[in-house]
N, C-alpha and C positions, 0 to 999 in steps of 0.2 A: 434155825434161829439161835440154837445154843452157841455155835461158833461165832456168830455175829455179836452176841452178848459178851463173849469172852474177849473179842477184839476190842469192843467198846470199853470194857472194864480196864484193859491194859492202858488205855489212853488217859485214864483218870490221874490227875496230879495228886501226889500224896502230901499231906501236911505233916512234915517231919518233926516240927516243934510242938506237937500236941502234948498236953499235960500227961505225965506218966511215961513219956518217951516212946510211945507206940505210934508209928506213922498211921494216920487216918486218911480216908478218902473224902473227908468233909471237914469243915471248920466249925468246931463247937464254940459258938459265940455266946458269951454271957452278956445279955442286953442290959443288965443292971449296972455294969461298970463302964460301959461306953468305950471310947477310944483307947483306954488303957488296957483293954483285953488283948492279950498276945495273939489270939486267933485272928483278930482283925488285921493286925500287922502281917501275919502269915498269909492271910488271904490276899492282901494287897501285893505282897512280894511275889506270890505265885501268879497272880493275874499279870503283873508286869513282866515276869519271866516268860510266861507263855506268849504274851503279846509281842515281846521282842523277837521270839523265834518264829512268829507267824509271817509267812510271805505276804498275806493279804494286808496285814497291819502295816508292814514296812513299805508297801508299794505306794508311791506317790501318785495321786490322781488329780486331774484338773478340778479346781473349785467349782466349775460349772457342773461337773458330774454330781457333786454333793448337793448343789442347788436343785438339780434334776431329781435326785433321790428324795430330798425334803418335799418337793412338790408332789411327786408321784405316790409317796407313802401315805398321803392323806386321801388318796383316791379310793373310794369304797367299792368300785366296780371289780368284778371277778377277773376281768381281762380288759386290756386296752389294745386296740388295733395298732399295728406297727406305724401306720401313717399318723395316728394320733400321738404316738410316742415320739416320732420325729418332730412333730409340730411343737410339742412341749419342750423337747430338747433344744430346738431352735430358739424358743422363747427364753431358755435358760442360758443361752450364749454359746451353744454348740453350732458348728464344729469349732473346737479350740484349735485343732490342727487343720489348717487349710490344705495341707498336703494329703491328709487322709480323706477329707470330705465328710459330710454329714452321715452318709450311710455306713461307712466303715467305722467311724467313731462311735455311732450309736450301737452298732453290733458289739464293739469292744467293751463299751460301757455296760451294756446289758449282760454280757458274759461275765464281767467283773462282779456285778451285783448278784448274779446268779450263783457264782462260786462262793460268795459270802453267805448265801442262803437268804438274801434279802428280796430277790425277785425270781419268779419262775418264767 
């Protein structure tokens, strides 16, 4: 567990513009001054920088996939059978790629959302 914690710690982005010039692993926000707080700007710049380097964020996906995700995220069941997933996907406009077909596209879509940590 210790080595896993160290690995996770190394992935934390540092806030280099922190008051006092000491890089921090968090953004100390002063809620009393709102948007003029430098930490808010630092947080936004860091989020944008990390997002630009993320393969998942840069990957274009069909709008129908996002429609599917919006639809399925409201489902409160612990699991959904694959045939039900395919039916929902079809209602959301899949397959977008006629070449792939419904089965292959649903598998690809589910893999994509799984890698993002959105579906298991």
